[in-house]
N, CA, C and O atoms as a GROMACS GRO file, in nm:
protein
  392
    1MET      N    1   0.585   3.937   1.130
    1MET     CA    2   0.456   3.999   1.150
    1MET      C    3   0.360   3.902   1.218
    1MET      O    4   0.287   3.941   1.309
    2MET      N    5   0.360   3.775   1.175
    2MET     CA    6   0.270   3.675   1.233
    2MET      C    7   0.302   3.651   1.380
    2MET      O    8   0.211   3.633   1.461
    3MET      N    9   0.431   3.650   1.416
    3MET     CA   10   0.467   3.626   1.554
    3MET      C   11   0.416   3.740   1.643
    3MET      O   12   0.371   3.715   1.755
    4ASN      N   13   0.422   3.861   1.595
    4ASN     CA   14   0.371   3.973   1.674
    4ASN      C   15   0.222   3.958   1.698
    4ASN      O   16   0.174   3.988   1.807
    5ARG      N   17   0.148   3.914   1.598
    5ARG     CA   18   0.005   3.891   1.614
    5ARG      C   19  -0.020   3.781   1.716
    5ARG      O   20  -0.111   3.791   1.798
    6THR      N   21   0.060   3.676   1.711
    6THR     CA   22   0.047   3.566   1.805
    6THR      C   23   0.073   3.614   1.947
    6THR      O   24   0.000   3.579   2.039
    7LYS      N   25   0.176   3.694   1.965
    7LYS     CA   26   0.207   3.746   2.098
    7LYS      C   27   0.095   3.838   2.148
    7LYS      O   28   0.059   3.833   2.265
    8LEU      N   29   0.041   3.920   2.059
    8LEU     CA   30  -0.069   4.008   2.099
    8LEU      C   31  -0.192   3.927   2.139
    8LEU      O   32  -0.258   3.958   2.238
    9LEU      N   33  -0.222   3.824   2.062
    9LEU     CA   34  -0.336   3.737   2.095
    9LEU      C   35  -0.312   3.670   2.230
    9LEU      O   36  -0.404   3.663   2.312
   10PHE      N   37  -0.193   3.623   2.253
   10PHE     CA   38  -0.158   3.559   2.378
   10PHE      C   39  -0.178   3.656   2.494
   10PHE      O   40  -0.239   3.621   2.595
   11LEU      N   41  -0.126   3.777   2.480
   11LEU     CA   42  -0.141   3.876   2.586
   11LEU      C   43  -0.288   3.907   2.613
   11LEU      O   44  -0.328   3.923   2.728
   12PHE      N   45  -0.368   3.915   2.508
   12PHE     CA   46  -0.511   3.938   2.524
   12PHE      C   47  -0.574   3.823   2.601
   12PHE      O   48  -0.652   3.844   2.694
   13LEU      N   49  -0.541   3.702   2.561
   13LEU     CA   50  -0.600   3.585   2.624
   13LEU      C   51  -0.564   3.572   2.771
   13LEU      O   52  -0.648   3.532   2.852
   14VAL      N   53  -0.443   3.605   2.807
   14VAL     CA   54  -0.402   3.586   2.947
   14VAL      C   55  -0.432   3.706   3.036
   14VAL      O   56  -0.425   3.694   3.158
   15THR      N   57  -0.466   3.820   2.978
   15THR     CA   58  -0.495   3.935   3.062
   15THR      C   59  -0.641   3.977   3.061
   15THR      O   60  -0.694   4.018   3.164
   16ILE      N   61  -0.707   3.968   2.947
   16ILE     CA   62  -0.845   4.016   2.936
   16ILE      C   63  -0.947   3.905   2.962
   16ILE      O   64  -1.035   3.921   3.046
   17LEU      N   65  -0.935   3.795   2.893
   17LEU     CA   66  -1.036   3.690   2.906
   17LEU      C   67  -1.052   3.635   3.047
   17LEU      O   68  -1.165   3.610   3.089
   18PRO      N   69  -0.944   3.615   3.122
   18PRO     CA   70  -0.963   3.563   3.258
   18PRO      C   71  -1.046   3.654   3.348
   18PRO      O   72  -1.104   3.607   3.446
   19SER      N   73  -1.052   3.780   3.317
   19SER     CA   74  -1.129   3.871   3.402
   19SER      C   75  -1.279   3.857   3.380
   19SER      O   76  -1.358   3.909   3.459
   20LEU      N   77  -1.319   3.790   3.275
   20LEU     CA   78  -1.460   3.766   3.249
   20LEU      C   79  -1.504   3.641   3.324
   20LEU      O   80  -1.451   3.533   3.299
   21SER      N   81  -1.599   3.654   3.414
   21SER     CA   82  -1.637   3.544   3.503
   21SER      C   83  -1.691   3.423   3.430
   21SER      O   84  -1.690   3.313   3.486
   22VAL      N   85  -1.739   3.438   3.308
   22VAL     CA   86  -1.791   3.322   3.235
   22VAL      C   87  -1.682   3.222   3.203
   22VAL      O   88  -1.711   3.105   3.175
   23PHE      N   89  -1.557   3.265   3.206
   23PHE     CA   90  -1.448   3.174   3.173
   23PHE      C   91  -1.388   3.108   3.295
   23PHE      O   92  -1.289   3.036   3.284
   24SER      N   93  -1.445   3.131   3.409
   24SER     CA   94  -1.391   3.076   3.532
   24SER      C   95  -1.503   3.025   3.621
   24SER      O   96  -1.609   3.087   3.630
   25GLN      N   97  -1.479   2.913   3.687
   25GLN     CA   98  -1.579   2.857   3.775
   25GLN      C   99  -1.571   2.918   3.914
   25GLN      O  100  -1.671   2.920   3.986
   26LYS      N  101  -1.457   2.968   3.953
   26LYS     CA  102  -1.445   3.029   4.085
   26LYS      C  103  -1.431   3.179   4.070
   26LYS      O  104  -1.399   3.231   3.963
   27LYS      N  105  -1.456   3.247   4.178
   27LYS     CA  106  -1.450   3.393   4.174
   27LYS      C  107  -1.305   3.438   4.166
   27LYS      O  108  -1.220   3.394   4.244
   28LEU      N  109  -1.278   3.525   4.072
   28LEU     CA  110  -1.144   3.577   4.054
   28LEU      C  111  -1.122   3.698   4.143
   28LEU      O  112  -1.218   3.763   4.186
   29LYS      N  113  -0.996   3.728   4.172
   29LYS     CA  114  -0.964   3.848   4.248
   29LYS      C  115  -0.993   3.970   4.161
   29LYS      O  116  -0.976   3.967   4.039
   30THR      N  117  -1.036   4.076   4.224
   30THR     CA  118  -1.060   4.201   4.154
   30THR      C  119  -0.926   4.268   4.125
   30THR      O  120  -0.822   4.226   4.177
   31ALA      N  121  -0.928   4.372   4.042
   31ALA     CA  122  -0.806   4.446   4.011
   31ALA      C  123  -0.745   4.505   4.139
   31ALA      O  124  -0.623   4.506   4.155
   32ASP      N  125  -0.829   4.555   4.229
   32ASP     CA  126  -0.778   4.610   4.355
   32ASP      C  127  -0.712   4.502   4.440
   32ASP      O  128  -0.607   4.525   4.499
   33GLN      N  129  -0.773   4.384   4.445
   33GLN     CA  130  -0.715   4.274   4.522
   33GLN      C  131  -0.583   4.228   4.459
   33GLN      O  132  -0.486   4.201   4.530
   34LEU      N  133  -0.581   4.220   4.326
   34LEU     CA  134  -0.458   4.179   4.257
   34LEU      C  135  -0.345   4.278   4.281
   34LEU      O  136  -0.229   4.238   4.293
   35ALA      N  137  -0.379   4.406   4.289
   35ALA     CA  138  -0.277   4.508   4.312
   35ALA      C  139  -0.206   4.490   4.445
   35ALA      O  140  -0.096   4.540   4.465
   36LYS      N  141  -0.268   4.418   4.536
   36LYS     CA  142  -0.211   4.396   4.669
   36LYS      C  143  -0.137   4.262   4.680
   36LYS      O  144  -0.080   4.232   4.785
   37THR      N  145  -0.138   4.183   4.573
   37THR     CA  146  -0.073   4.052   4.579
   37THR      C  147   0.071   4.062   4.531
   37THR      O  148   0.111   4.159   4.466
   38THR      N  149   0.147   3.962   4.564
   38THR     CA  150   0.286   3.955   4.522
   38THR      C  151   0.295   3.929   4.373
   38THR      O  152   0.218   3.849   4.319
   39ILE      N  153   0.386   3.997   4.307
   39ILE     CA  154   0.414   3.970   4.166
   39ILE      C  155   0.538   3.882   4.162
   39ILE      O  156   0.648   3.927   4.196
   40TYR      N  157   0.520   3.759   4.121
   40TYR     CA  158   0.633   3.665   4.113
   40TYR      C  159   0.705   3.687   3.981
   40TYR      O  160   0.643   3.709   3.878
   41LYS      N  161   0.839   3.682   3.987
   41LYS     CA  162   0.919   3.712   3.868
   41LYS      C  163   1.004   3.595   3.822
   41LYS      O  164   1.091   3.611   3.735
   42SER      N  165   0.980   3.479   3.879
   42SER     CA  166   1.051   3.360   3.831
   42SER      C  167   0.966   3.237   3.862
   42SER      O  168   0.888   3.236   3.957
   43ILE      N  169   0.982   3.136   3.781
   43ILE     CA  170   0.912   3.010   3.801
   43ILE      C  171   0.955   2.946   3.932
   43ILE      O  172   0.873   2.891   4.004
   44VAL      N  173   1.083   2.954   3.962
   44VAL     CA  174   1.136   2.894   4.085
   44VAL      C  175   1.074   2.961   4.207
   44VAL      O  176   1.026   2.893   4.298
   45GLU      N  177   1.074   3.092   4.209
   45GLU     CA  178   1.016   3.168   4.320
   45GLU      C  179   0.867   3.136   4.335
   45GLU      O  180   0.818   3.113   4.446
   46ALA      N  181   0.795   3.134   4.224
   46ALA     CA  182   0.652   3.105   4.227
   46ALA      C  183   0.625   2.962   4.271
   46ALA      O  184   0.525   2.935   4.337
   47GLY      N  185   0.713   2.870   4.235
   47GLY     CA  186   0.695   2.730   4.270
   47GLY      C  187   0.694   2.704   4.420
   47GLY      O  188   0.643   2.601   4.464
   48LEU      N  189   0.748   2.794   4.496
   48LEU     CA  190   0.751   2.779   4.642
   48LEU      C  191   0.618   2.819   4.705
   48LEU      O  192   0.593   2.789   4.822
   49SER      N  193   0.534   2.886   4.629
   49SER     CA  194   0.405   2.936   4.680
   49SER      C  195   0.294   2.916   4.578
   49SER      O  196   0.220   3.009   4.547
   50LYS      N  197   0.282   2.796   4.526
   50LYS     CA  198   0.191   2.770   4.414
   50LYS      C  199   0.050   2.824   4.431
   50LYS      O  200  -0.006   2.878   4.336
   51LYS      N  201  -0.008   2.811   4.548
   51LYS     CA  202  -0.147   2.854   4.568
   51LYS      C  203  -0.160   3.005   4.580
   51LYS      O  204  -0.270   3.058   4.568
   52ARG      N  205  -0.050   3.074   4.605
   52ARG     CA  206  -0.055   3.220   4.622
   52ARG      C  207  -0.012   3.295   4.496
   52ARG      O  208   0.001   3.418   4.500
   53VAL      N  209   0.011   3.224   4.386
   53VAL     CA  210   0.056   3.290   4.263
   53VAL      C  211  -0.065   3.334   4.182
   53VAL      O  212  -0.138   3.253   4.124
   54TYR      N  213  -0.085   3.465   4.179
   54TYR     CA  214  -0.192   3.525   4.100
   54TYR      C  215  -0.136   3.602   3.981
   54TYR      O  216  -0.202   3.615   3.878
   55ILE      N  217  -0.014   3.652   3.997
   55ILE     CA  218   0.052   3.728   3.891
   55ILE      C  219   0.193   3.673   3.873
   55ILE      O  220   0.269   3.661   3.968
   56LEU      N  221   0.226   3.639   3.748
   56LEU     CA  222   0.359   3.588   3.716
   56LEU      C  223   0.415   3.672   3.602
   56LEU      O  224   0.361   3.672   3.491
   57ASN      N  225   0.523   3.742   3.629
   57ASN     CA  226   0.586   3.829   3.530
   57ASN      C  227   0.715   3.763   3.483
   57ASN      O  228   0.814   3.758   3.555
   58LEU      N  229   0.712   3.713   3.361
   58LEU     CA  230   0.829   3.647   3.303
   58LEU      C  231   0.891   3.730   3.192
   58LEU      O  232   0.957   3.677   3.102
   59ASP      N  233   0.871   3.860   3.198
   59ASP     CA  234   0.928   3.950   3.098
   59ASP      C  235   1.080   3.940   3.094
   59ASP      O  236   1.146   3.924   3.196
   60ASN      N  237   1.133   3.949   2.972
   60ASN     CA  238   1.278   3.959   2.950
   60ASN      C  239   1.358   3.844   3.010
   60ASN      O  240   1.466   3.867   3.065
   61GLN      N  241   1.307   3.723   3.001
   61GLN     CA  242   1.380   3.610   3.061
   61GLN      C  243   1.439   3.515   2.956
   61GLN      O  244   1.482   3.405   2.989
   62LYS      N  245   1.442   3.559   2.832
   62LYS     CA  246   1.502   3.482   2.723
   62LYS      C  247   1.440   3.343   2.709
   62LYS      O  248   1.510   3.245   2.681
   63LEU      N  249   1.310   3.336   2.730
   63LEU     CA  250   1.239   3.209   2.718
   63LEU      C  251   1.213   3.177   2.571
   63LEU      O  252   1.180   3.265   2.492
   64ASN      N  253   1.226   3.050   2.536
   64ASN     CA  254   1.195   3.004   2.400
   64ASN      C  255   1.062   2.931   2.396
   64ASN      O  256   1.001   2.917   2.290
   65VAL      N  257   1.017   2.886   2.511
   65VAL     CA  258   0.888   2.815   2.523
   65VAL      C  259   0.817   2.864   2.648
   65VAL      O  260   0.879   2.922   2.738
   66VAL      N  261   0.688   2.841   2.652
   66VAL     CA  262   0.611   2.872   2.772
   66VAL      C  263   0.639   2.760   2.872
   66VAL      O  264   0.610   2.644   2.842
   67PRO      N  265   0.693   2.791   2.989
   67PRO     CA  266   0.727   2.687   3.086
   67PRO      C  267   0.604   2.608   3.132
   67PRO      O  268   0.502   2.666   3.169
   68GLU      N  269   0.614   2.475   3.127
   68GLU     CA  270   0.501   2.389   3.166
   68GLU      C  271   0.464   2.403   3.313
   68GLU      O  272   0.351   2.374   3.352
   69ASP      N  273   0.558   2.447   3.395
   69ASP     CA  274   0.530   2.465   3.538
   69ASP      C  275   0.419   2.566   3.562
   69ASP      O  276   0.358   2.566   3.669
   70ILE      N  277   0.392   2.651   3.466
   70ILE     CA  278   0.284   2.750   3.481
   70ILE      C  279   0.151   2.680   3.505
   70ILE      O  280   0.065   2.736   3.574
   71ALA      N  281   0.133   2.563   3.452
   71ALA     CA  282   0.007   2.489   3.468
   71ALA      C  283  -0.018   2.453   3.614
   71ALA      O  284  -0.132   2.423   3.651
   72LYS      N  285   0.084   2.454   3.698
   72LYS     CA  286   0.069   2.420   3.840
   72LYS      C  287   0.011   2.534   3.923
   72LYS      O  288  -0.033   2.513   4.036
   73PHE      N  289   0.010   2.653   3.867
   73PHE     CA  290  -0.038   2.770   3.941
   73PHE      C  291  -0.188   2.787   3.915
   73PHE      O  292  -0.229   2.859   3.824
   74LYS      N  293  -0.266   2.720   3.995
   74LYS     CA  294  -0.411   2.712   3.973
   74LYS      C  295  -0.484   2.845   3.991
   74LYS      O  296  -0.594   2.862   3.939
   75ASN      N  297  -0.424   2.939   4.063
   75ASN     CA  298  -0.488   3.068   4.087
   75ASN      C  299  -0.433   3.179   3.998
   75ASN      O  300  -0.471   3.295   4.014
   76LEU      N  301  -0.345   3.144   3.906
   76LEU     CA  302  -0.282   3.244   3.820
   76LEU      C  303  -0.387   3.319   3.739
   76LEU      O  304  -0.467   3.258   3.668
   77GLN      N  305  -0.386   3.451   3.749
   77GLN     CA  306  -0.480   3.534   3.675
   77GLN      C  307  -0.411   3.621   3.571
   77GLN      O  308  -0.472   3.657   3.470
   78GLU      N  309  -0.287   3.656   3.595
   78GLU     CA  310  -0.215   3.740   3.500
   78GLU      C  311  -0.077   3.680   3.474
   78GLU      O  312  -0.004   3.643   3.566
   79LEU      N  313  -0.045   3.671   3.345
   79LEU     CA  314   0.084   3.618   3.302
   79LEU      C  315   0.144   3.717   3.204
   79LEU      O  316   0.080   3.756   3.107
   80TYR      N  317   0.266   3.757   3.230
   80TYR     CA  318   0.335   3.852   3.144
   80TYR      C  319   0.459   3.786   3.084
   80TYR      O  320   0.560   3.770   3.152
   81PRO      N  321   0.452   3.750   2.957
   81PRO     CA  322   0.566   3.684   2.891
   81PRO      C  323   0.636   3.773   2.788
   81PRO      O  324   0.695   3.723   2.693
   82ARG      N  325   0.630   3.904   2.806
   82ARG     CA  326   0.682   3.996   2.705
   82ARG      C  327   0.833   3.986   2.689
   82ARG      O  328   0.907   3.949   2.780
   83ASN      N  329   0.875   4.022   2.567
   83ASN     CA  330   1.018   4.031   2.532
   83ASN      C  331   1.092   3.899   2.555
   83ASN      O  332   1.201   3.897   2.612
   84ASN      N  333   1.032   3.792   2.510
   84ASN     CA  334   1.094   3.660   2.509
   84ASN      C  335   1.093   3.610   2.365
   84ASN      O  336   1.049   3.681   2.275
   85ASN      N  337   1.141   3.490   2.344
   85ASN     CA  338   1.147   3.433   2.209
   85ASN      C  339   1.051   3.317   2.193
   85ASN      O  340   1.084   3.216   2.130
   86ILE      N  341   0.932   3.331   2.248
   86ILE     CA  342   0.833   3.224   2.245
   86ILE      C  343   0.770   3.221   2.106
   86ILE      O  344   0.710   3.319   2.062
   87ALA      N  345   0.785   3.107   2.038
   87ALA     CA  346   0.739   3.096   1.900
   87ALA      C  347   0.596   3.045   1.888
   87ALA      O  348   0.527   3.077   1.791
   88PHE      N  349   0.550   2.965   1.985
   88PHE     CA  350   0.413   2.914   1.977
   88PHE      C  351   0.356   2.898   2.117
   88PHE      O  352   0.429   2.893   2.216
   89LEU      N  353   0.225   2.889   2.122
   89LEU     CA  354   0.155   2.874   2.249
   89LEU      C  355   0.106   2.730   2.264
   89LEU      O  356   0.034   2.681   2.176
   90PRO      N  357   0.142   2.663   2.372
   90PRO     CA  358   0.098   2.525   2.391
   90PRO      C  359  -0.052   2.516   2.420
   90PRO      O  360  -0.109   2.609   2.478
   91ASP      N  361  -0.114   2.407   2.380
   91ASP     CA  362  -0.258   2.387   2.400
   91ASP      C  363  -0.297   2.395   2.547
   91ASP      O  364  -0.402   2.450   2.579
   92TRP      N  365  -0.216   2.341   2.636
   92TRP     CA  366  -0.252   2.338   2.778
   92TRP      C  367  -0.269   2.477   2.835
   92TRP      O  368  -0.340   2.494   2.934
   93LEU      N  369  -0.205   2.577   2.775
   93LEU     CA  370  -0.214   2.713   2.825
   93LEU      C  371  -0.359   2.763   2.821
   93LEU      O  372  -0.401   2.839   2.908
   94PHE      N  373  -0.434   2.721   2.722
   94PHE     CA  374  -0.572   2.766   2.705
   94PHE      C  375  -0.670   2.687   2.793
   94PHE      O  376  -0.790   2.715   2.795
   95GLU      N  377  -0.619   2.590   2.864
   95GLU     CA  378  -0.702   2.511   2.956
   95GLU      C  379  -0.694   2.561   3.100
   95GLU      O  380  -0.765   2.511   3.187
   96LEU      N  381  -0.610   2.660   3.126
   96LEU     CA  382  -0.599   2.714   3.260
   96LEU      C  383  -0.731   2.780   3.299
   96LEU      O  384  -0.791   2.851   3.219
   97LYS      N  385  -0.775   2.757   3.421
   97LYS     CA  386  -0.907   2.801   3.464
   97LYS      C  387  -0.913   2.949   3.502
   97LYS      O  388  -1.012   3.016   3.472
   98SER      N  389  -0.810   2.999   3.566
   98SER     CA  390  -0.816   3.138   3.614
   98SER      C  391  -0.753   3.233   3.518
   98SER      O  392  -0.750   3.354   3.543
   0.00000   0.00000   0.00000
């Protein structure tokens, strides 16, 4: 039960809070703009275009931890880690600007 709450909190933090401009120093893309961007589905694929990664979908990838490479994606606005085995959220994740 606790893990489900943790995952829900994580999803809220990575999808809702970044859209509030008070949590970001630079202007974020709007929902319409995001809809036109590429959705990256792997860390390797996203790593080739670090500055263009706004959406990263890591659903169903059998992850046990949040990959540290995510911190390199400075423009990341949406992260989808559903259906993985992530047990805890690292502190650095909450320091991401976008």
